[in-house]
Phi, psi and omega in degrees: 000124179275155179269165177298323180303315180294323182283321191245329195238010187305324183263008181281168184288343177279140171278171186300319181298314179296320179297315180297323177296315178300314181298319178294334182282346179288125183277157177119170182270160173120176179285169176303319180297317179295317178298315180300311181299318179296318180293320179293324176295317179298316179297319179295319179296323179294328179293331185259006179287156179301317174241087187299141175262146176242129179251126175252120185237145171218181179295338186254340183203165171226129178237129178239133176221160185217158175272014182290000000 
């Protein structure tokens, strides 16, 4: 079974360990793939909002800001 990191993020700036930590930090039920898809949908919706929010995430914190 391949991981989402191998399928989607192998060339991204996060290494596999950081990606797995980020994926584990996503709240909610479901498989890693379901959590990932839900988070990507959420990020896409934020881009199209009237006052888009930007989320800055790391292993230690999450900061969200908006131009509202």
